[in-house]
N, C-alpha and C positions, 0 to 999 in steps of 0.2 A: 505493500501499499504505500504512495504520499504522501503526504507529511506537507505541512500549510507552507514552512517554507521554502519544499522543489513545488508547488505551486508558483509561488511566486519569485525565485527566480526562473522559473523555467515560460510562463506570463512574458516576466519584464523583457529577456531576449528578446522574444518573440516580436512583441510592440515595439521594442527598440529599433528590431533589425525594420521591420516594417516602416515606424514612420522613415528611417532614413530612404528608404528605394520609395517612401513618396518624393523627400527633397531632390534622389534622386531627377526622378520620372520630371518636376517639375523644372530643375536647372537646364537639364535637357532639350527641353518644351520649350526655355524661349531662349536656348543659343546660350550659359550662363557658362561658368568655370564649375564642371561637377565637384573638386577640385573646392574651392572657396564653401559652395554652400557647405558642403558636408562637415569642411570645417569649422563654419558659423557655429553651425547645427548644434555639432560638436560640446561647444565653447557654450554654449545658450541653452542647451534640454536636455541634451544626455545625460554631461556628468554630472548635472543635477539630480538628476533622480536615480543615478544611479547611487548618487553619497547616498540617497533618500535610504535603496534599496539594499544599501551595504548594510545601514545604520539602524536601518529596523531588524534585521536576519542577524543582529550581530546578535539580540537578545529574544529570544524564547517570546518572552509575557510584551513584547510588543506586535500582536498579533492582531489590534485594530490598526499601527501603527503600517503596517504590511502589508495588510488589506486597502487604505487609504491612498497608497503609494502605490501600488497595482493599478488601483478605480484610477485616479487621475492619469495614470498613460493613454489605458489608453481609452478615457476619454477624450483628448487631446486628439488624437492617433484619429480617435474611429469615425470623425464626419471627413475627412479625409480620402481611408481610406473604405469608406462605401459609399459614399460618392459614384451614383447611373454606370458603378456593376451591372447592373438589372432591368437599365434601362433599354422598353421595349419589349421584354421579353415577354412573356404569357406561364401562368404557372398557376399552377395547383397544389391543391394541398390536400392529403389522406388519410382521414381517424378509421381505422382499423378498431371499429368504438364509439363510443359517445364522446363527442367536442371536449379534449379536456380548454376551460375557458384559459388557464395559465400559460400555456408550451401555443393558441392557436396566436394568444396578445405577441409572442416573445416571436414567429414567425411570420406577420404581417408586419410585425413595428420592421421589421427585415426588411422584405421584401421594400416598402414602406420606403427606407432611407436608405434602397441600394439604385432607385432609383424605379424601379414597380413601380405600378399603378396602385396595385392588390394582388390577391389570387383571384386567378381570375376563375373557378371553381375550390367548390370546398365540397365535401362529401365526404363523411360519416357515416360507418357501414353499421347497421344491424345486426351485432352476434351476442353470440351467438345463432348461424344459421340453423334453416329447418329447413331438410334437405327434401325431404317430399315433395314440399308446397314448394319449390323449389320447382320441383319434377312439373310437376300440375300446372304451374306458367307456361314452365317451358314447352308441354305438350300443347297449351297453346296454337302455339308457334310451328308448320314447319319450318318454317327458317330456321329458328334454332334450336329443334327439337335432339341434335345431335349430339347438343349437351346432357341428354336425360344418363340419371343413370352413378353412381354414390361412384362409380368409375372413371368417370369422362371429368367430376370435379376440380383437378389440377389443369385440366383445359379450360373448365371456362371459368376458371381464374385469373386463367392466362389471357385468355380472348375478351375480357370485363375492360384487365390492363388494359391491352391495346386502344381497347373502347377509348377509358380515359385517356389518354394520348391522344390517342389520335381522333380525336371528333369525329362530327362529319353521320352518316349512319351510326348509327348506336344499338344493334335490333336489343342486346342479350342485356343491355341499362334499363333500353326503353321495356323489357318485358318482366324485368325482373326489380323493379326500381318499387314498386310497390312494398318488396318483400325482405330488403338486405337494405334497404335510405333505410337509416335515421333520420338523413337531418341531408338539402340542396342548396350553394349556391352556387347560381350561375350554368352559361348552358355549358352542352357538351357540342358544341358548331367547326368552332377553331377548336386546329391543336396548342398543346404547349409542349412547351421548350422545356423543361420540366419539371422534377415533381417533391412533398416533400412528406413525407408516409410519418404519420405518429398509430404506434402502436395502445390503443387503450383498453382496452380485454383481456384476461388476462387468465385463462381454463381454467376450472374451478379446479381446485384439488379432491376426488368423490371418487367414492365405493359406488354410484349410485354407474351401473354400465349404461344404464335409459343418454347420462350426461357426457360419461368417458363418449359415447359415440358423437352424440354431437360435436363435444369438440375434438373431435379426430379430424369430421366432417368436415369443422370450421377451418384448421388447420391443412387439409389437404386445399382450400380453396384461397384459404390466404396466399399460401404458401404459392399456390400455383397463382393467383395475384399481380406478385410482388413477383414474379418470374417473368409477367405482363410487360409490369411498368419500366425493368432492366433493358427489354427489348428492341427497346429504337437506338441506343446510344446514347439520349440523352438524358442529366442529372439527374438521376435518383439519390437523391438522401434520410434516412430513418434517424428522426430525431425524437430527442428525449427530457423529460428536466435533467438538474441535477440531481436532485430530489428525491431520484424516482426507488422504491427498494426492493423493484424484481425491476434487472437491467436486461433491456432486447434486446443490443448492439450484436451479442451471439448468432443471434437467427439472420440478422443483415448481414453483418457479419458471413456465413456459409450458403448470401443468398450474390454474394460481389459484390453488394451494395454499402454503399459511406455512410459514415454515419456520422450523428457530433450531438456526445452527450450529455452538454451540458447548454440548451438552446435560447434554457432559458435567463443570462449568462451576458453579459456584454465579450467575454471572448467566443461564446459558444454563436451569436448571431454573424462575428464574421468572419469564425469556419462554417456556414452556410449559406451566407456568402458572396465565400469566395466559390464553394462549392459549386454554386448553384451556376459561378458567370461560366463553371470547366477549370476553376481551379485542378492541382492533382488528389488523384478520390484516395482518401481511406478512410481509419479512424479516428478524429481528433472531439480532443474533448480535453480534459481534464480531472479526470477518473479515473481509474487501472485500465478500466474500457476499452481508453483511448492512446491510441498501439503506434498508434503515425506518429504525436503527438499537439501542442496545445493548435494549428495553427496549420492549413497547409497552403505549400510552397508559394511568397508573391511575385507576382511580376509587377517593379512600379509601375506608380500612375504615371501618365504623363498630359501632359495641356496642351491646348496650342495655343501659339506665344500672340504675344502681345503685340493687335493689330495682324494679326498673320487670319 
């Protein structure tokens, strides 16, 4: 497990590097000297922040100072780092279970801060599923009846994932929305450029064979759905709050989906924004599940020269 001082050191290193990247990008775009820009930045900002972090890390009883130093640094870098990262992109949010208000607010704030209007569509699935009712609904339309039966649940989930990404004609969502959708905003007319996934339903621990059967059927559908979402090469990011008791990072990892394990924090929102913008896939955050660091690598931001 990582202790607080480890988090402070990791976050400080990441955000100092990101801040330098921003300054370098601005200097290049404006035709100025990179050496002069970075020297000035180090003298005026980085040295001061590093001194604060060193002083805070010297004593374990200064945890509040540690947190404040990191927060100050992130707040300073955040606006420039996120500006227009997702401008013009259509993005969706899928809750595997009921909508989690805290996570929804964090995701939507990330999209807006990064220049996206908001989520193009938000859907929350009604879980666990009732496979018999799903079969009856599918049987009513010959075009989708091929997906009937428990053995086809993974295929049904995959097809639902592709429809959610691609938009346009969505016969499966049209046929099953009344049964599997708990809440939805936005239309499915246009394709999306990326999607955020939140698993808010947890399979119950039960000895009841009926409940266990429904949980297994739900898992089969959800696994297929996640495969479908990852089937177009667009960014798919599984997120969760830093306070969850049962993490789903391993579930996403097994399916090759990137993750952010602390989306309720400023660092987590930055990682999410970068991943949706096409940064290096991986598993990011400040918990032990974050095997690839706090944040993805980042290319320096560039801005147009004044008068250019």
